[in-house]
C-alpha positions in Angstrom: 0.0 -0.1 -0.1 0.8 3.6 -0.1 3.6 4.5 2.2 5.1 7.7 3.3 8.8 7.4 3.0 11.0 9.0 5.8 12.1 12.4 4.2 15.2 12.3 6.6 16.7 9.3 5.3 20.7 9.1 6.0 23.5 7.4 3.9 22.8 5.3 0.7 19.6 4.0 0.0 19.9 0.9 -2.6 17.2 0.0 -5.0 16.5 -2.8 -7.1 19.1 -3.5 -9.8 18.0 -2.9 -13.3 17.4 -5.8 -16.2 19.2 -5.1 -19.0 18.6 -7.1 -22.1 21.3 -5.2 -24.6 24.1 -2.7 -23.9 22.9 1.0 -23.1 24.4 3.6 -25.4 24.4 6.5 -22.8 24.3 10.1 -23.7 26.1 12.0 -20.8 25.7 15.7 -21.9 26.5 18.1 -19.1 23.2 19.5 -17.6 24.6 20.2 -14.1 25.1 23.7 -14.3 24.0 24.8 -10.8 20.6 26.5 -10.5 20.9 26.7 -6.5 23.8 26.8 -4.1 25.7 23.4 -3.5 23.2 22.3 -0.9 20.8 20.0 -2.6 18.3 18.5 -0.4 18.4 15.0 -2.4 20.8 13.6 -5.0 20.0 10.2 -6.9 23.1 9.2 -8.6 24.7 6.0 -10.0 21.6 5.4 -12.2 20.0 5.8 -15.9 18.1 9.2 -15.7 15.8 9.3 -18.7 15.3 13.0 -18.7 12.9 13.2 -21.8 14.3 16.5 -22.5 14.3 18.1 -26.2 17.3 15.7 -26.9 16.0 12.6 -24.9 19.2 12.8 -22.9 20.3 10.1 -20.6 21.9 11.3 -17.3 23.7 9.5 -14.3 22.4 11.6 -11.6 19.6 14.1 -10.6 19.6 16.8 -7.9 16.6 18.1 -6.1 16.2 21.3 -3.9 12.8 22.0 -2.3 10.4 21.0 -5.0 12.5 21.7 -8.1 14.9 19.9 -9.8 18.4 21.5 -9.4 20.5 19.8 -12.0 20.8 16.4 -13.9 24.1 15.1 -15.7 27.0 13.0 -15.1 27.6 11.7 -11.3 30.8 13.7 -11.0 29.2 17.1 -12.2 26.2 16.9 -10.0 27.7 15.7 -7.0 30.7 18.4 -7.3 27.9 21.1 -8.0 25.1 20.2 -5.8 26.2 18.0 -3.0 26.4 19.6 0.4 26.9 18.7 3.9 23.1 18.1 4.5 22.3 16.5 1.0 20.7 13.1 1.3 21.9 10.6 -1.2 20.3 7.8 -3.0 22.5 5.4 -4.9 20.5 4.0 -7.7 23.0 1.1 -8.3 22.3 1.4 -12.1 18.5 1.6 -11.7 16.3 3.8 -14.1 14.7 7.0 -13.3 11.7 8.6 -15.4 10.1 11.8 -15.1 6.8 11.5 -13.1 4.1 9.8 -15.2 0.9 11.2 -16.3 -2.6 9.5 -16.8 -4.5 12.0 -19.0 -7.9 10.5 -18.5 -9.3 9.2 -15.4 -12.5 9.0 -13.4 -11.2 9.0 -9.9 -14.1 9.2 -7.7 -16.1 6.5 -9.4 -13.3 4.3 -9.2 -12.6 4.8 -5.6 -16.3 4.3 -4.8 -16.6 1.1 -6.6 -14.8 -1.0 -4.2 -15.0 1.2 -1.2 -17.4 -1.2 0.9 -16.3 -4.6 -0.8 -14.3 -5.8 -3.7 -15.8 -6.7 -7.1 -15.4 -10.3 -8.5 -14.2 -10.3 -12.0 -17.2 -9.8 -14.5 -16.2 -11.6 -17.8 -18.8 -13.8 -18.8 -22.7 -14.3 -18.4 -22.4 -16.8 -15.5 -20.1 -14.6 -13.6 -22.6 -12.0 -14.1 -25.5 -14.1 -12.8 -23.4 -15.3 -9.8 -23.0 -11.7 -8.9 -26.6 -11.2 -9.0 -27.4 -14.1 -7.0 -24.9 -13.1 -4.3 -26.3 -9.5 -4.0 -30.0 -11.0 -4.0 -29.0 -13.1 -1.0 -28.4 -9.8 1.0 -30.7 -7.2 -0.8 -34.2 -6.6 0.5 -37.0 -8.0 -1.9 -38.0 -5.2 -4.4 -34.8 -3.2 -4.1 -32.6 -2.8 -7.1 -29.5 -4.9 -7.9 -27.1 -3.0 -10.2 -24.3 -5.0 -12.0 -21.3 -2.4 -12.1 -20.1 -1.2 -15.6 -19.4 -4.1 -17.7 -18.9 -4.0 -21.6 -20.1 -7.0 -24.0 -16.8 -6.8 -26.0 -15.1 -8.1 -22.7 -17.4 -10.9 -21.9 -16.5 -14.3 -22.9 -19.8 -14.6 -25.0 -19.0 -11.2 -26.8 -22.5 -10.1 -26.9 -24.9 -7.8 -24.8 -26.8 -9.8 -22.2 -30.7 -9.7 -22.6 -33.4 -10.0 -19.7 -33.1 -13.7 -19.7 -29.4 -13.7 -18.8 -30.3 -11.4 -15.7 -33.6 -13.4 -14.7 -31.9 -15.1 -11.9 -33.9 -13.7 -9.0 -37.8 -12.9 -9.2 -37.6 -10.8 -6.2 -35.4 -7.8 -7.4 -35.3 -5.6 -10.4 -31.8 -6.1 -11.8 -29.9 -3.5 -13.9 -26.9 -4.4 -16.0 -24.8 -1.1 -16.6 -23.1 -0.9 -20.0 -22.5 2.7 -19.6 -24.7 4.4 -22.5 -26.8 1.3 -22.5 -28.3 -0.7 -19.9 -30.0 -4.0 -19.5 -32.9 -5.0 -17.2 -34.5 -8.0 -16.2 -38.2 -9.2 -16.5 -39.1 -7.9 -13.1 -37.5 -4.5 -14.0 -39.5 -4.1 -17.0 -42.9 -5.1 -15.2 -42.5 -2.9 -12.5 -41.4 0.1 -14.8 -44.4 -0.7 -16.9 -42.4 -1.1 -20.2 -44.2 -3.0 -22.9 -44.1 -3.7 -26.4 -46.4 -0.5 -26.5 -44.1 1.9 -24.8 -42.7 4.6 -27.0 -39.0 4.7 -27.4 -37.5 7.4 -25.0 -36.0 10.7 -26.8 -32.7 9.9 -28.6 -33.1 6.3 -27.4 -34.6 2.7 -28.1 -36.5 0.0 -26.4 -34.9 -2.8 -28.1 -37.4 -5.7 -29.2 -37.1 -9.4 -29.6 -38.2 -11.3 -32.6 -41.8 -11.4 -31.1 -41.9 -7.7 -30.6 -41.5 -7.9 -27.0 -38.8 -5.6 -25.1 -35.6 -7.9 -24.7 -34.2 -5.8 -21.8 -31.8 -3.8 -23.8 -32.7 0.1 -23.4 -30.6 2.7 -25.1 -30.5 6.1 -23.5 -33.5 4.8 -21.7 -32.8 4.8 -18.0 -35.4 7.5 -17.5 -38.0 5.0 -18.0 -37.1 2.9 -15.0 -39.1 3.2 -11.7 -37.6 3.2 -8.1 -34.1 3.1 -9.6 -32.0 4.9 -7.1 -28.1 4.5 -7.8 -26.8 6.5 -5.2 -25.3 4.3 -2.6 -25.7 7.1 0.1 -22.0 7.6 0.6 -21.3 10.5 3.3 -19.2 13.3 2.0 -16.3 12.0 4.4 -16.5 8.5 2.6 -16.3 10.3 -0.6 -13.2 12.1 0.3 -11.5 9.0 1.6 -12.6 7.2 -1.5 -11.2 9.9 -3.8 -8.2 10.4 -1.7 -7.4 6.4 -1.7 -7.7 6.4 -5.3 -5.3 9.0 -6.0 -2.8 7.1 -3.7 -3.0 4.2 -5.8 -2.3 6.2 -8.8 1.0 7.2 -7.2 1.9 3.6 -6.5 1.5 3.0 -10.3 4.0 5.7 -10.9 1.8 8.5 -11.7 2.5 12.0 -10.3 -0.2 14.0 -12.7 -3.8 12.8 -13.7 -6.5 14.7 -15.5 -9.9 13.8 -14.3 -11.9 14.0 -17.1 -15.6 14.7 -16.4 -15.9 16.6 -13.0 -19.2 18.3 -11.5 -19.7 20.7 -8.9 -19.6 17.9 -6.3 -16.4 16.5 -7.7 -14.9 20.0 -7.8 -15.6 20.6 -4.3 -14.3 17.3 -3.1 -10.8 18.0 -4.6 -10.8 21.5 -3.4 -11.4 20.2 0.1 -8.4 17.5 -0.4 -6.2 20.3 -1.5 -7.0 22.7 1.3 -6.5 20.1 3.8 -2.9 19.0 2.2 -4.5 15.7 1.5 -4.1 15.7 -2.3 -1.7 12.9 -3.1 -1.1 13.6 -6.9 -1.3 16.7 -9.0 -4.8 16.9 -10.7 -6.1 18.8 -13.6 -9.9 18.9 -13.9 -11.9 18.6 -17.0 -15.4 20.4 -16.4 -18.2 18.5 -18.2 -21.6 20.2 -18.3 -24.9 18.5 -19.1 -25.5 19.4 -22.6 -29.1 17.8 -23.1 -30.7 21.0 -21.7 -31.5 24.0 -23.5 -28.6 25.6 -25.0 -29.1 29.0 -23.3 -29.4 27.4 -19.9 -26.0 25.6 -20.7 -24.2 28.9 -22.0 -25.6 30.7 -18.9 -24.0 28.1 -16.7 -20.6 28.2 -18.6 -20.7 32.1 -18.3 -21.3 31.9 -14.4 -18.7 29.5 -13.8 -15.9 31.4 -12.1 -13.3 29.5 -13.3 -11.5 28.6 -16.8 -8.5 26.6 -18.2 -5.5 27.5 -15.8 -7.4 28.3 -12.7 -5.7 26.8 -9.8 -2.0 25.9 -9.1 0.3 23.1 -9.8 -1.4 20.9 -7.5 -5.0 21.6 -8.6 -6.1 23.2 -11.7 -8.6 23.5 -14.4 -7.9 21.9 -17.7 -10.5 21.6 -20.4 -14.3 22.1 -21.0 -16.0 18.9 -22.0 -19.4 17.8 -23.6 -20.3 14.4 -24.3 -20.9 14.2 -28.1 -21.5 10.6 -28.8 -21.8 7.0 -27.0 -19.4 4.1 -26.8 -17.8 1.9 -29.3 -18.1 -1.0 -26.5 -22.0 -1.0 -26.6 -22.5 0.1 -30.3 -23.5 3.7 -29.6 -20.5 5.3 -30.7 -21.5 7.6 -33.7 -20.0 6.2 -36.8 -19.5 7.3 -40.4 -21.1 4.0 -41.5 -23.4 1.7 -40.0 -22.5 -1.2 -37.5 -23.9 -3.9 -39.7 -25.1 -7.6 -39.0 -22.0 -8.1 -36.9 -23.0 -5.0 -34.6 -26.4 -6.3 -34.0 -25.0 -9.6 -32.8 -22.5 -8.0 -30.5 -24.6 -5.3 -29.0 -27.9 -6.8 -29.0 -29.5 -4.4 -31.5 -31.9 -4.8 -34.0 -31.0 -2.4 -36.8 -27.9 -3.1 -38.8 -28.2 0.4 -40.5 -27.7 2.0 -37.0 -24.7 4.3 -37.0 -25.0 5.1 -33.2 -26.0 8.0 -31.2 -24.9 11.7 -31.7 -26.1 13.4 -28.4 -25.8 17.1 -29.5 -26.7 18.7 -33.1 -24.2 20.5 -34.9 -25.6 24.0 -34.3 -26.1 23.5 -30.7 -22.5 22.1 -30.3 -21.2 25.1 -31.8 -22.9 27.5 -29.7 -21.9 25.8 -26.5 -18.0 25.6 -27.7 -18.3 29.3 -28.8 -19.5 30.4 -25.4 -16.7 28.0 -23.4 -14.0 29.5 -25.9 -15.0 32.9 -25.2 -14.9 32.4 -21.6 -11.1 31.3 -21.8 -11.6 27.5 -21.9 -9.7 24.8 -23.8 -12.1 22.5 -25.5 -12.8 19.0 -25.9 -15.4 16.4 -26.4 -16.1 12.9 -26.0 -15.8 11.8 -29.6 -15.6 8.1 -29.7 -17.0 7.1 -33.5 -15.9 8.7 -36.8 -19.1 10.7 -37.1 -18.7 12.2 -33.9 -15.1 13.1 -34.8 -16.2 14.9 -37.9 -18.8 16.8 -35.9 -16.1 17.9 -33.4 -13.7 19.0 -36.2 -16.5 20.8 -37.9 -17.5 22.7 -35.0 -13.6 23.8 -34.3 -13.3 24.8 -38.2 -16.2 27.1 -37.8 -14.8 28.6 -34.5 -11.2 29.0 -36.0 -12.9 30.9 -39.0 -14.2 33.4 -36.4 -11.2 33.7 -34.3 -8.3 31.6 -34.3 -8.2 28.4 -31.8 -4.8 27.2 -32.6 -3.2 28.3 -29.4 -6.1 26.8 -27.2 -4.6 23.3 -27.4 -8.3 22.0 -27.9 -8.5 18.2 -28.4 -10.3 15.1 -29.4 -11.2 12.8 -26.6 -10.9 9.2 -27.5 -11.3 9.5 -31.3 -10.9 5.9 -31.9 -12.1 5.5 -35.2 -10.1 7.9 -37.3 -9.3 8.3 -41.1 -6.4 10.2 -42.8 -8.6 13.1 -44.0 -9.6 13.8 -40.1 -6.1 13.4 -39.0 -5.1 15.9 -41.5 -8.1 18.4 -40.4 -6.7 18.0 -36.8 -3.2 18.8 -37.7 -4.4 22.0 -39.6 -6.4 23.3 -36.5 -3.8 22.1 -34.0 -6.1 20.0 -32.5 -4.5 17.2 -30.1 -5.7 13.9 -29.3 -6.2 12.2 -25.7 -5.8 8.5 -26.5 -6.7 5.1 -24.5 -4.3 2.2 -25.2 -6.2 -0.4 -23.2 -9.0 -0.5 -25.4 -7.0 -1.8 -28.1 -5.8 -4.6 -25.9 -9.1 -5.4 -24.4 -11.6 -4.7 -27.0 -9.7 -5.1 -30.2 -10.5 -8.8 -31.1 -14.3 -8.1 -30.6 -14.3 -4.9 -32.7 -12.6 -7.0 -35.3 -15.8 -9.1 -35.5 -17.9 -6.0 -36.2 -15.8 -3.8 -38.4 -13.4 -6.2 -40.0 -9.7 -5.9 -40.0 -9.6 -3.4 -42.7 -12.3 -1.3 -41.0 -9.7 -0.9 -38.2 -7.1 0.3 -40.1 -7.2 3.7 -38.3 -8.3 2.5 -35.1 -5.8 4.1 -32.4 -3.7 5.2 -35.2 -0.5 6.3 -32.9 2.1 6.4 -35.9 -0.4 8.0 -38.3 -0.8 10.7 -35.7 2.8 11.3 -35.1 3.7 11.4 -38.8 1.1 13.8 -39.4 2.4 16.1 -36.6 -0.7 15.5 -34.3 0.5 15.6 -30.7 -1.1 12.7 -28.5 -1.4 12.2 -24.7 -1.9 8.9 -23.2 -4.7 8.0 -20.5 -6.8 5.2 -19.4 -10.2 6.2 -19.0 -10.2 4.4 -15.8 -13.5 4.3 -14.0 -14.4 1.2 -11.8 -12.0 -1.2 -9.8 -8.7 -0.4 -7.6 -6.5 -2.6 -9.1 -4.1 -1.3 -11.7 -4.2 -4.2 -14.2 -7.8 -5.6 -13.6 -9.7 -2.6 -13.3 -12.2 -1.6 -16.0 -9.8 0.3 -18.0 -6.6 -0.5 -16.4 -4.4 2.6 -15.1 -0.8 0.9 -15.3 1.0 3.2 -17.3 3.5 0.6 -18.1 0.8 -1.8 -19.5 -0.5 1.4 -21.7 3.0 2.0 -23.0 3.5 -1.9 -23.8 0.3 -1.9 -25.9 1.5 1.2 -27.8 4.9 -0.5 -28.8 3.5 -3.9 -29.5 -0.2 -3.2 -30.5 -1.0 -6.3 -28.7 -4.6 -7.6 -28.2 -5.9 -9.9 -25.8 -6.5 -13.4 -27.6 -5.7 -12.2 -31.0 -2.6 -11.2 -33.0 -1.2 -7.7 -32.8 -3.5 -5.3 -34.9 -2.0 -3.1 -37.7 1.6 -3.4 -36.2 2.2 -0.4 -39.1 0.8 1.8 -36.3 3.5 0.7 -33.5 5.4 3.4 -31.9 9.0 3.2 -30.2 9.3 3.2 -26.6 10.7 7.0 -26.5 7.4 8.0 -27.9 5.3 5.8 -25.7 7.1 7.3 -22.7 6.7 10.9 -24.3 2.8 10.3 -24.4 2.9 9.8 -20.5 5.2 12.6 -19.9 5.9 15.7 -21.7 3.3 15.5 -24.4 0.7 15.0 -21.5 2.0 17.8 -19.7 1.8 20.0 -23.0 -2.0 18.9 -23.1 -2.2 20.5 -19.5 -0.3 23.8 -20.6 2.3 22.6 -18.0 5.4 21.6 -20.2 7.4 24.2 -18.9 7.0 23.0 -15.3 6.9 19.1 -15.6 6.8 16.3 -17.9 10.9 16.1 -18.1 13.7 16.1 -15.8 15.2 19.5 -16.4 16.6 22.4 -14.2 13.9 24.4 -12.6 11.1 21.9 -13.3 9.0 20.4 -10.4 10.9 17.4 -9.0 8.5 14.5 -9.7 10.3 11.4 -10.5 9.7 7.7 -10.5 12.5 5.0 -10.1 11.4 1.6 -11.6 12.7 -1.9 -11.1 14.1 -2.4 -14.6 15.3 -0.4 -17.6 12.3 0.7 -19.7 14.3 1.4 -22.7 16.1 -1.9 -23.1 14.4 -4.8 -21.1 12.8 -7.4 -22.9 9.8 -5.9 -24.7 7.2 -8.1 -23.1 8.5 -7.0 -19.7 7.3 -3.4 -20.2 4.1 -4.2 -19.1 5.3 -5.6 -15.8 7.6 -2.7 -14.8 6.8 -1.4 -11.2 7.9 1.8 -9.4 10.4 1.2 -6.6 10.3 4.8 -5.3 8.1 7.8 -6.4 9.2 11.4 -5.7 6.6 14.1 -6.0 7.3 17.8 -5.3 10.9 16.8 -4.2 9.7 14.5 -1.5 9.7 10.6 -1.6 6.0 9.5 -1.1 6.1 5.7 -2.1 8.3 3.0 -1.9 8.4 -0.6 -2.6 
C-alpha cells in the first residue's frame, strides 16, 4: 500500500538492480550547471536518468532542491556542483529513473467508490454476472434494485450484450446491467417500470425488441423509463473524500504523479478542493469540467458564463484544464456515432436490431457550435467525448467554424478518444492544431471483439498512433479508468507501463497484434505519458521532463524501460516515487 517515506533518510539507499537485455548507449551531456547553491536536499546518482528533454538525454544523476530539479548530468558534475553537508543521497545502483508519469484520462471518484465497501468479482462472462446477481440478491431486501457495475459486452466471454433472460436469476429484485450508455434490465424491472411492447421509445433512445416484438431488456438512452431506481449508494461526504484520496494514492503507487480527471461536476470539484485545502491531495490533478448538454442551449451557456473558473485556474497541484461535452456514446456498446452503419455483426455483439444503426449523436451541430463558442470566449480549452468517426467529424466541423471566427490554434483543444480515425480527419486536426487524448487499453481489451464488427480493414485507423505522430498531431495517453482499484484488472486499467507496452506492440488480448504499422517506439510511448501529456495541460514548462527548474516529480523503476525485453514493459513496477521533491512511495 501507500507508504510515506522518511524524508530524513541518511546514507545510501539501495534500489532494485536494473534488468538490461542489451548494452545501453548512454548520452552524458552536461546538464549540471548549478541552479541553486551547492546544498541540494536530495541527489539520486549512479543511475540511468531518462530526462525526456528535447534531446532525450540520458544522465547519471539528478539533484533536487526543495520542490524543484536543481541539476541533471554526470555523477561527477552533479555531486561536485550540488552536494552539500546535509544532502541526502540515494544510490540507484544502475537503476532507471523516469519523469513522474501522467494519466491523461481518469474518473477517480467513481473508481474509488466502486470497491470502497467491498471488492468486485471479475465480471467476464454471463455466468459471472449471474453469480454476482445471486450474491447480491441474498443480502438485498426484496423489491430493491440490484445493479451490475459497468461491464462491456466486448469483454464478456460470450462477446454479446446480455438480455433480460440472462439477468432473470431472481424473481424478487429488479436488476440493471450497466454497460455505460446502454443498460439491460431483467423481466421484473420491465414489469415494475411498466415497459411493454407499446411503450414509446425515449427521446434519442430505443427499447430494443425481440423477434416477437417484446422488450428484450436492452435500453438505449432509456434509464429515465425505470421506476424506483436509485443508483446512489448513500455515501457520506467523508466517505467520498476518503475514497477519492485513496484512489489517488493508488495512482501514485502505479508511478503516476499527475492525472487529468475528465468529467468533474460541482460535487467533485468541491471534493478536490477540500483535499487540496487540507493538504491531502496525493497527486497533481487537472480537472476537466463537463456540463450536461441535454438541457436548452441558453441554460448551458448561462452556466458556462457563470462558472467563475476557466482553463488554468488553480495551482500546480490542482487546476482546471479543458471544458467538455459528451458528443456520442461508446464503441464497446455500439452507440459511438460512426461514419457508416455497424452492420449485422454489430447487432450480434451489441444486441441491437437495426444493422443500419450508426450509433448516437447527442448534440446537434448548431447547438454544439454555440456551446463551444461560449466556452471558448470564457477562456476554456475545448474537448468532447468523440468516440466514433461521425462524432470526430462533428467536433472538427465545430472547431473549423470557431477557427474561422477567431483562431483556436493556441487553445490546445483536443479530441477525446477519437478511436475511429481516417487520414482526412487526422489532416484536419493537424491544420487546426487539435491534439488527441488516447486510451491504449481499449486496443488490448476490445480489439478482438471490434474486429468481428468492423473487420480488420475497417480498423486500419483505429488508435492510429504512428499516423498521428507522422502527421504532426500530438497525443497524450490515458486510461479512462472508471471502475475497480487494481491497476491491471480494473475496468480500463491505469497501469501506465501496460499502456506503453500496448502502444509499442499493438497487442490484443486473445488475438494477434493489430496493424503493427501503427506501432511507436518506446521513447514516443513514454512521451505520451510525460512531456506530451504535460503539454496538453499547458504545463510542459514545469513538468513532464527532468530538467533544471522543473518540478521534482520522479519515478524510479525496477528495470530499464528502454532496453528490457519487450514483453516485460507491462510488468515494470515503481520502486520509488518522488513528488514535489519528497519521496512519497517506496516498494
